C-alpha positions, 0 to 999 in steps of 0.5 A: 500500500506504501506506493499509493498517494496519501489521498488514496490511503485516506480514503481506505481508512475512511471506508475502513471505518465506515460501512459505505461510500455514502456513510464516508461522504455524510461522516459525522465525525468533523473532529477527525483528522482525515475528515477534510480528506475523506473524498479524495477529489480536491484538496481543502489545503493543509497536508494530507501526510500531516493529517495522517500523522495526527490521526495515528497519534490520536489512535495511539492516545498521544504517544509518538512512541506507541506510534513507532511501535504501532503494529496495525500493519493492515491499516492503510495509514500504517506506512504513512504514520510518521506524517511522511512518504514511506519511501522517505522514511525507508531512505531515513531508516537504511541510507544504504539500501537505496532499491528497497521495496 
């Protein structure tokens, strides 16, 4: 999933949270960090990656350590949980591994 743009992984997470596309469209949770980005089309401004980071931090009760240790690998947001593109994080964590998938 890490090859997908942030907008699409946000959409997947919203669909995962809801029961239908209509429910995502009519989402009541305006406090959710992903709310402004739930429909993929257009951009309300701001940072999608920052919204993902905030969502993950909220999910982990405000603990950066828990975000780092997150084991929810099936979550669409997992690869983006640090608020950076997965490719950026791989290069940062493994600078000698240029061609890691």
